[in-house]
FITI-377381 format. One line per 10 residues: number of its first residue (from 1); their letters; for each residue z, y, x of C-alpha. Coordinates in Angstrom, 3 decimals. Example, Ala and Ser with C-alpha at 12.3 -4.5 7.8 and 13.67 -1.06 7.14 Angstrom:
# residues 2
1 = AS = 7.800:-4.500:12.300  7.140:-1.060:13.670;
END
This chain:
# residues 619
1 = MSLATSILTL = 0.000:0.000:0.000  0.836:2.393:2.853  -2.536:1.808:4.514  -4.320:2.313:1.195  -2.448:5.598:0.721  -3.496:6.709:4.200  -7.149:5.905:3.472  -6.971:7.822:0.198  -5.373:10.754:2.019  -8.130:10.721:4.643;
11 = ASLTGFLLGF = -10.762:10.810:1.887  -8.956:13.735:0.250  -8.769:15.616:3.546  -12.499:15.083:4.069  -13.146:16.507:0.625  -11.003:19.559:1.309  -12.714:20.110:4.678  -16.155:19.999:3.072  -14.858:22.446:0.470  -13.590:24.817:3.166;
21 = VSLGSIALRA = -16.932:24.656:4.982  -18.940:25.254:1.821  -16.745:28.137:0.679  -16.984:29.696:4.119  -20.731:29.132:4.260  -21.191:30.937:0.947  -19.040:33.809:2.182  -21.162:34.003:5.350  -24.560:34.070:3.677  -24.920:37.748:4.554;
31 = LRRDMFSDTE = -24.808:36.662:8.203  -27.896:35.305:9.924  -27.482:31.524:10.052  -29.515:31.084:13.233  -26.987:33.041:15.286  -24.881:29.880:15.538  -25.577:26.276:16.378  -24.893:23.767:13.609  -21.513:22.836:15.093  -20.543:26.474:15.575;
41 = FFLVSAAIGL = -21.568:27.361:12.026  -19.597:24.378:10.695  -16.452:25.537:12.511  -16.848:29.213:11.623  -17.449:28.324:7.978  -14.428:25.998:7.949  -12.209:28.737:9.423  -13.374:31.384:6.945  -13.206:28.967:3.994  -9.708:27.912:5.018;
51 = TVTEVLFFLF = -8.584:31.542:5.238  -10.049:32.402:1.824  -8.376:29.322:0.317  -4.982:30.317:1.702  -5.264:33.867:0.397  -6.272:32.586:-3.046  -3.366:30.138:-3.150  -0.975:32.853:-2.006  -2.041:34.903:-5.032  -1.785:31.841:-7.280;
61 = QLTNHFRLGA = 1.827:31.253:-6.231  2.794:34.673:-7.604  2.339:33.143:-11.080  4.712:30.240:-10.237  2.108:27.843:-11.663  1.673:25.943:-8.432  0.107:22.745:-9.692  -2.310:24.648:-11.928  -3.213:26.866:-8.991  -3.788:23.828:-6.759;
71 = LALIVVLGIA = -6.064:22.239:-9.353  -7.933:25.531:-9.776  -8.498:25.639:-6.009  -9.893:22.111:-6.070  -12.324:23.200:-8.784  -13.359:26.261:-6.729  -13.905:24.146:-3.609  -15.813:21.538:-5.600  -18.143:24.160:-7.060  -18.663:25.567:-3.563;
81 = VILDRRSLRS = -19.712:22.117:-2.276  -22.208:21.753:-5.134  -23.681:25.216:-4.609  -23.882:24.826:-0.834  -24.855:21.142:-0.697  -28.204:21.629:1.066  -26.849:23.927:3.746  -23.813:21.653:4.149  -25.972:18.576:4.597  -28.157:20.303:7.184;
91 = CLLGAFRSAL = -25.129:21.609:9.063  -23.429:18.205:9.118  -26.534:16.396:10.321  -27.027:18.919:13.122  -23.393:18.702:14.189  -23.490:14.887:14.220  -26.670:14.848:16.282  -25.116:17.116:18.904  -22.116:14.777:19.157  -24.184:11.603:19.675;
101 = PASAVERLLL = -23.681:10.099:23.152  -26.655:9.319:25.365  -25.115:6.974:27.942  -22.651:4.123:28.098  -19.969:6.340:29.656  -20.423:8.928:26.919  -20.179:6.230:24.248  -16.983:4.933:25.819  -15.448:8.401:25.881  -16.459:9.144:22.283;
111 = TSILVVASIE = -15.010:5.809:21.175  -11.764:6.625:23.005  -11.548:9.984:21.241  -12.078:8.350:17.856  -9.451:5.687:18.585  -6.877:8.279:19.698  -7.609:10.471:16.674  -7.337:7.484:14.337  -3.952:6.466:15.728  -2.722:10.056:15.548;
121 = FLVSMAPLTG = -3.784:10.171:11.912  -1.880:6.997:11.099  1.195:8.296:12.924  0.983:11.532:10.929  1.216:9.458:7.739  4.718:8.241:8.612  7.597:9.726:6.563  8.561:13.216:7.678  11.157:13.358:10.480  10.421:16.597:12.379;
131 = SDALHYHFTV = 13.636:18.607:12.768  12.180:22.050:12.003  10.083:20.568:9.202  13.177:19.087:7.573  14.915:22.431:8.000  12.224:24.823:6.779  8.507:23.990:7.226  8.561:21.484:4.360  11.958:22.237:2.846  11.157:25.841:1.949;
141 = QKLVLQQGFH = 7.911:24.810:0.235  9.806:22.160:-1.744  12.361:24.773:-2.830  9.578:27.174:-3.843  8.106:24.456:-6.065  11.526:23.766:-7.615  12.868:27.304:-7.941  9.799:29.515:-8.032  8.403:32.167:-5.701  11.418:34.217:-4.640;
151 = PIFSNSHSFL = 13.384:34.954:-1.456  15.558:32.118:-0.181  18.371:33.886:1.675  20.273:30.641:2.169  17.603:29.598:4.704  17.146:32.219:7.423  13.907:30.605:8.588  12.261:30.800:5.157  10.967:34.285:5.901  9.120:32.921:8.956;
161 = CGQQHLLILL = 6.806:30.834:6.782  3.236:32.072:7.168  -0.103:31.451:5.570  -0.601:28.010:7.120  2.526:26.868:5.277  0.505:27.308:2.104  -1.342:24.111:3.046  1.989:22.271:2.956  2.745:23.898:-0.386  -0.704:22.868:-1.633;
171 = GLALRSEHLA = -0.118:19.234:-0.679  3.351:19.149:-2.233  2.067:20.904:-5.372  -0.395:18.036:-5.727  2.619:15.698:-5.409  1.490:14.263:-2.119  3.651:14.565:0.989  0.951:12.538:2.756  -1.647:15.208:1.952  0.663:17.956:3.211;
181 = LGFIFLGGIL = 1.135:16.029:6.481  -2.586:15.279:6.607  -3.434:18.981:6.509  -1.503:19.424:9.763  -3.432:16.549:11.354  -6.668:18.160:10.159  -5.681:21.339:11.974  -5.331:19.360:15.193  -8.761:17.765:14.826  -10.374:21.129:14.062;
191 = SATSMACLIS = -8.655:22.594:17.140  -9.962:19.779:19.348  -13.475:20.125:17.904  -13.566:23.906:18.342  -12.346:23.539:21.937  -15.050:20.935:22.599  -17.634:23.302:21.140  -16.407:26.064:23.444  -16.451:23.831:26.537  -19.912:22.428:25.769;
201 = RWASYISTAL = -21.425:25.863:26.366  -20.886:25.438:30.111  -19.934:21.824:30.774  -21.543:18.410:30.399  -20.905:15.951:27.569  -18.644:13.878:29.831  -16.501:16.870:30.844  -16.253:17.981:27.230  -15.127:14.517:26.126  -12.614:14.202:28.961;
211 = FTLVFLLTPL = -10.947:17.480:28.091  -10.924:16.621:24.416  -8.920:13.543:25.368  -6.632:15.667:27.556  -5.991:17.960:24.606  -5.319:15.174:22.103  -3.033:13.318:24.529  -1.028:16.337:25.691  2.563:15.625:24.602  3.003:18.940:22.815;
221 = VFWQISTSGA = -0.271:18.450:20.956  0.176:14.854:19.820  3.710:15.698:18.699  2.427:18.777:16.889  -0.332:17.060:14.911  1.418:13.755:14.231  5.143:13.968:13.440  6.313:17.565:13.880  5.470:18.697:10.354  4.655:22.180:11.708;
231 = PDVYMAFLAC = 1.310:23.855:10.904  1.156:26.013:14.072  -1.803:24.046:15.447  -4.122:25.897:13.068  -3.625:28.986:15.206  -5.357:27.169:18.084  -8.317:26.384:15.824  -8.615:29.970:14.603  -8.275:31.377:18.137  -11.037:29.118:19.486;
241 = VAVIVLTKKF = -13.376:30.005:16.630  -12.635:33.725:17.071  -13.583:33.405:20.762  -16.805:31.605:19.777  -17.662:34.423:17.371  -16.855:37.286:19.730  -18.748:35.800:22.676  -22.005:35.165:20.806  -24.968:37.434:21.515  -26.024:38.958:18.219;
251 = DTTPWQQVAL = -29.542:40.368:18.031  -28.547:42.800:15.293  -25.724:45.323:15.142  -22.437:43.575:15.877  -20.436:44.818:12.884  -20.650:41.389:11.251  -19.428:39.772:14.452  -16.477:42.153:14.693  -15.582:41.713:11.015  -15.643:37.915:11.336;
261 = AGLLAGAIAG = -13.434:38.001:14.416  -11.090:40.360:12.586  -10.738:37.988:9.647  -9.919:35.122:11.997  -7.468:37.178:14.064  -5.759:38.316:10.884  -5.344:34.696:9.805  -3.674:34.018:13.174  -1.318:36.967:12.685  -0.505:35.742:9.195;
271 = SKYTGCLIAA = 0.463:32.328:10.535  3.451:33.306:12.674  5.070:36.437:14.062  3.842:35.592:17.580  0.357:35.424:16.059  0.460:39.226:15.883  0.440:39.277:19.692  -2.650:37.062:19.770  -4.378:39.222:17.150  -3.518:42.318:19.204;
281 = SFLLAVAIEF = -5.141:40.668:22.242  -8.331:40.163:20.263  -8.163:43.780:19.108  -7.960:44.972:22.703  -10.885:42.718:23.618  -12.958:44.300:20.837  -11.997:47.785:22.017  -13.019:46.986:25.611  -16.230:45.123:24.819  -17.636:47.341:22.060;
291 = RSIRYVLLFT = -16.037:50.684:23.008  -16.257:51.988:19.476  -13.528:53.415:17.248  -15.535:52.268:14.213  -15.499:48.649:15.348  -11.793:48.806:16.195  -11.069:50.128:12.698  -13.351:47.494:11.148  -11.598:44.731:13.091  -8.197:46.064:12.023;
301 = LASLISGCWP = -9.197:46.316:8.359  -10.592:42.769:8.349  -7.393:41.518:9.996  -5.240:43.175:7.362  -7.306:41.693:4.543  -6.868:38.143:5.810  -3.382:38.218:7.331  -1.177:40.835:5.693  0.173:38.655:2.886  3.353:37.160:4.423;
311 = YLRNVVWTGN = 4.315:40.615:5.679  3.749:42.205:2.276  5.877:39.436:0.765  8.712:40.230:3.138  8.425:43.962:2.449  8.685:43.387:-1.300  11.661:41.049:-0.882  13.577:42.828:1.876  11.886:46.108:2.781  11.257:44.624:6.236;
321 = PVFPFLSAWF = 7.825:43.123:7.100  9.209:41.021:9.960  12.518:40.082:8.345  14.988:39.049:9.638  13.964:40.607:12.958  14.501:44.378:13.283  17.062:44.104:10.485  19.286:46.681:12.178  16.670:49.291:11.266  15.205:47.978:8.017;
331 = SPHLVNAYAL = 17.647:45.650:6.244  21.157:45.464:7.778  22.785:44.717:4.406  20.824:41.467:3.967  21.820:39.614:7.142  24.823:38.374:9.053  25.258:38.393:12.805  25.738:34.623:13.003  22.348:33.743:11.514  20.602:36.434:13.543;
341 = QDLATDTGFA = 22.086:35.065:16.763  21.089:31.508:15.859  17.564:32.642:15.013  17.238:34.684:18.186  18.309:31.669:20.242  16.006:29.295:18.362  12.956:31.512:18.873  13.788:32.495:22.461  14.201:36.132:21.522  17.736:36.217:22.909;
351 = SAHHFSQLIP = 16.791:34.768:26.316  16.279:36.784:29.473  12.749:36.607:30.890  12.490:37.170:34.623  9.185:38.573:35.813  8.912:35.871:38.500  8.431:33.271:35.752  5.456:35.057:34.212  2.644:33.431:36.248  3.793:29.815:35.676;
361 = FIFLASMPKQ = 4.239:30.649:31.994  0.741:32.114:31.616  -0.742:29.020:33.236  1.288:26.739:30.938  3.392:25.314:33.764  6.728:26.724:32.658  9.395:24.489:31.149  12.767:25.516:29.716  15.816:24.390:31.628  17.544:23.229:28.455;
371 = SLGFWDYFGP = 16.377:21.285:25.388  13.191:20.062:27.068  11.091:17.830:24.821  7.545:16.982:23.773  7.390:20.349:22.073  7.418:22.188:25.419  5.223:20.077:27.713  1.585:20.864:28.486  1.375:19.182:31.880  0.028:20.528:35.195;
381 = TVFAISPLAL = -3.685:20.480:34.289  -4.215:24.198:33.698  -2.002:25.379:36.530  -3.545:23.007:39.095  -7.246:23.277:38.263  -7.925:26.658:36.642  -8.290:28.473:40.022  -11.518:26.509:40.475  -12.978:28.490:37.574  -13.153:31.508:39.915;
391 = LAYRNSRAWR = -16.191:29.830:41.480  -18.029:30.074:38.182  -16.761:33.462:37.026  -19.316:35.889:35.644  -18.635:39.458:34.615  -19.858:38.911:31.070  -18.341:39.025:27.599  -18.351:35.217:27.448  -15.871:35.243:30.336  -13.947:38.465:29.851;
401 = TPLLVWFLSA = -13.007:37.965:26.191  -11.324:34.534:26.371  -9.577:35.420:29.635  -8.241:38.628:28.144  -7.048:36.867:25.002  -5.417:34.076:27.013  -3.600:36.271:29.539  -2.488:39.041:27.176  -1.347:36.614:24.490  0.627:34.551:26.997;
411 = AGIFFSSGLP = 2.205:37.657:28.554  3.215:38.989:25.143  4.721:35.648:24.134  6.569:35.443:27.463  8.340:38.768:27.064  9.016:38.365:23.335  10.082:34.716:23.336  9.481:32.785:26.532  9.182:29.429:24.734  6.242:27.414:26.134;
421 = RFLLPVYPIA = 5.424:25.739:22.798  4.330:29.096:21.377  1.393:28.989:23.834  -0.307:26.249:21.822  -2.859:28.692:20.272  -4.267:29.606:23.704  -4.039:26.125:25.236  -7.609:25.104:24.219  -8.950:28.356:25.675  -7.138:27.647:28.940;
431 = LSFVAVGIEA = -8.489:24.075:29.048  -12.032:25.382:28.586  -11.673:27.346:31.838  -10.388:24.251:33.609  -13.463:22.344:32.444  -15.739:25.109:33.692  -13.955:25.014:37.062  -14.686:21.319:37.512  -18.293:21.883:36.499  -18.576:24.695:39.072;
441 = VSQKKLIFCR = -17.316:22.630:42.020  -19.632:19.792:40.972  -22.631:22.088:41.055  -21.598:23.501:44.435  -21.266:19.968:45.853  -17.569:20.427:46.656  -16.964:16.707:46.326  -13.346:16.625:47.490  -12.259:19.403:45.103  -14.123:17.771:42.253;
451 = NVALAIVVLM = -12.550:14.376:42.890  -9.023:15.805:43.118  -9.539:17.759:39.892  -10.946:14.746:38.081  -8.065:12.623:39.367  -5.606:15.094:37.793  -7.528:14.979:34.509  -7.634:11.172:34.451  -3.947:11.002:35.410  -3.082:13.311:32.513;
461 = IVTGAAGFGI = -5.108:11.165:30.129  -3.475:7.933:31.314  0.092:9.291:31.336  -0.519:11.067:28.032  -1.795:7.840:26.492  1.235:5.943:27.792  3.607:8.581:26.438  1.833:8.645:23.101  1.971:4.857:22.920  5.735:4.864:23.418;
471 = YSRAPLIAAL = 6.306:7.821:21.112  4.085:6.597:18.284  5.325:3.010:18.063  8.068:3.565:15.468  6.167:5.968:13.163  3.045:3.811:13.390  4.975:0.745:12.204  6.352:2.775:9.284  2.938:4.242:8.438  1.389:0.788:8.274;
481 = GLQSKTEYLE = 4.069:-0.340:5.824  5.650:-2.796:8.255  9.001:-1.070:7.849  10.467:0.456:4.708  10.655:4.224:4.384  14.419:4.153:3.996  14.977:1.999:7.075  12.635:4.152:9.170  14.311:7.394:8.103  17.786:5.972:8.715;
491 = QSSQEYQVVE = 16.729:5.151:12.278  14.604:8.228:13.020  15.621:11.200:10.867  18.528:13.485:11.654  21.235:13.664:8.976  19.235:11.374:6.666  22.160:9.059:6.003  24.337:12.104:5.312  21.805:13.463:2.824  21.314:10.127:1.073;
501 = TVNHLLAGQA = 25.055:9.668:0.810  25.405:13.072:-0.846  22.526:12.210:-3.202  24.209:8.945:-4.112  27.750:10.268:-4.526  26.748:13.260:-6.649  24.051:11.578:-8.731  24.836:11.556:-12.458  28.191:13.331:-12.221  29.868:15.137:-15.088;
511 = WPQKTALVFI = 28.861:18.522:-13.662  25.186:17.928:-12.836  24.401:21.594:-13.339  26.865:22.597:-10.617  25.639:23.363:-7.108  26.872:21.586:-3.985  27.722:23.804:-1.017  26.464:22.012:2.093  26.384:22.740:5.805  23.483:20.428:6.591;
521 = RHTYYLDVPY = 20.505:21.658:8.598  17.971:18.994:7.572  17.926:19.242:3.781  14.378:18.194:2.846  15.490:14.859:1.397  18.475:16.371:-0.444  17.720:16.014:-4.168  20.874:17.378:-5.852  21.199:21.148:-6.528  22.575:22.653:-3.324;
531 = LNGSPGTGFV = 23.179:25.857:-1.418  23.181:26.053:2.372  26.513:27.566:3.372  26.077:27.487:7.129  26.398:31.053:8.494  24.157:30.083:11.414  21.125:29.073:9.352  21.471:31.228:6.249  22.430:34.711:5.137  24.360:33.775:1.987;
541 = ANPDLLRTEG = 27.699:32.774:3.519  28.834:35.718:5.644  32.067:34.850:7.509  32.993:38.540:7.648  33.179:38.577:3.847  34.756:35.141:3.346  38.215:35.275:4.873  40.591:34.714:1.971  40.791:32.104:-0.771  40.089:34.811:-3.321;
551 = EWQQFFDKHD = 36.862:35.794:-1.581  35.835:32.150:-1.440  36.588:31.691:-5.139  34.424:34.692:-5.999  31.682:33.187:-3.832  31.940:29.855:-5.658  31.796:31.571:-9.066  28.837:33.753:-8.090  26.734:30.812:-6.914  28.027:28.291:-9.466;
561 = IGYVVRSPNY = 29.446:26.038:-6.734  31.058:22.893:-8.101  31.259:20.786:-4.933  31.765:21.374:-1.216  30.400:18.834:1.277  32.051:18.462:4.702  29.981:16.333:7.066  31.916:15.884:9.296  33.286:19.398:9.954  32.916:22.906:8.590;
571 = PPAIAAGLTG = 31.146:25.517:10.748  33.855:27.070:12.982  33.261:30.616:11.697  34.312:29.670:8.157  36.437:26.563:8.753  39.814:28.281:8.389  39.220:29.516:4.847  37.862:26.226:3.533  40.544:24.165:5.261  43.135:26.424:3.677;
581 = MEKSGRLTLF = 41.651:25.767:0.235  41.902:22.033:0.870  45.604:22.382:1.678  46.296:24.608:-1.338  44.545:22.236:-3.739  41.686:24.616:-4.611  39.405:21.956:-3.130  40.341:18.431:-4.211  38.958:15.217:-2.780  36.156:13.833:-4.931;
591 = KQAEVQDFRG = 34.458:11.107:-2.876  33.936:10.179:0.746  31.965:7.724:2.878  31.249:6.844:6.497  27.681:7.035:7.817  25.762:6.892:11.080  24.084:9.970:12.530  22.624:11.177:15.816  24.867:12.831:18.369  22.716:15.401:20.124;
601 = KRIDHDRTTI = 18.930:15.047:20.228  17.179:12.135:18.549  15.298:11.282:21.718  18.590:10.246:23.360  19.192:7.591:20.641  22.920:8.273:20.811  24.499:7.572:17.428  28.004:8.027:16.136  29.963:7.375:12.947  30.889:10.443:10.894;
611 = QVVIFRVMK = 32.666:11.028:7.610  31.002:12.655:4.638  33.698:14.140:2.406  32.926:15.772:-0.945  35.453:18.091:-2.549  35.467:19.366:-6.111  36.086:23.081:-6.621  39.074:23.659:-8.894  39.521:26.748:-11.021;
END
């Protein structure tokens, strides 16, 4: 049954992709089709169609009729496929022909890419276990479906959700977690394809295929598109396509080119706050290359049209477009210092960034000293080989634009965050320069340099494949239905046993309408009505305003709290007040149980027994 569900999901994703391409193709009819190759036109159309779809669904969600909006989008995409069927067929045939291998080595490499992509798809179909996804990527979209489109102050990360999260909302609105996960996988495949298209301008089929494998087997990438549950990988796709658009030579006036790039850059900015830095890099590239105020204004306007929506949402809800950041100026009454500190630490904003670390960071060779994981590891490929690209450098737009976007984006991310994983959007651009470097030394007959560079590439592929094999074993078994969902989640998902225990103990109680106050970070699988009371991950429970039993009682009455869940301890900032209510009898023991949970990071496989204690709030 699990395999059948995966096949059905793959068919659905294919249908959505064709719909995106057709919708984008119709939107681009004013543009001369022959300016792009078939593969380029396919990717540009997919990016524009995707952006239009997200904007439409954002507007649909304002009505709170999510399922109706999702079905309406399917109808729109279906009509687009019918109207654009001839152009779509021609584009697909041309793209397939360009991907056909001509030699045995090329066939082997293409087969390897397809095998890796297939396994990554199956892994992505495993039940959701990504920590951030369980905290907000998926959880916030689930809450929006349940409660409607409104601010969720109990989850400080909810305001970070961008336009790519609408794909998760779309999948969940269609009652398919598999489809929501599949959309993230689709973003990874589109990113790999757009990078391959970029590399193929300068490099051979073999080099293009090798670097596609490097990309797909990079730990950060295979984690991102398989089990993370985070949609950030779409930013890499949009960035690659924007580079393709800006570096084309248009025979006519370039206003269409600038407008297209602006729409794509805006979609990047609308994906994540750090996307604004990438969009600004593209804006500077436009200003340098076209040297026209009109084109800069056109680019800016197009960017606002496609990417302003999450920021407008935050302004309406909080008066602050980048809430909760800059809250001291815009919205101090809506936040607490504990959640802001936690958020600043989580995003790297609170860390010091020494200038000496800038160069390794730009070349994707920087790793944090603490909390290192798949989500921060690109490998040494870019740092070791990219200097070879100097041998092929040309002072042309095709070179200047991607370099400018790469370096400026990376520098901006370094000083604003310093977390390597936020460099994912520029990673394909960086790999394209590495590929060009190897091609350059091959043409100049620098055999030793070429062999060393190729050895690094092959080593990265082999070690990446080994790492992916180890990492994917458990989710692959679950995705194939060889292990039950419950058993897999108990072994692989943080706080899952805690959540299921709360679901079980509170199911069908006499006060089903009452809300449970919880201090659990990973709440996606929590099905009972709840409110996150952790001052580190939400703005609702402010320790500065919850010191006495009377203040706590007012808090319980305001939010209709009937139960308090301790699992195993209260957050230190508010522990004294709640412990005091236990002693005074204002919180009485309702039920309790012992469960297993991870101690520290999941990757360490260190488990411990904890107590889940549920108290009833007494009047």
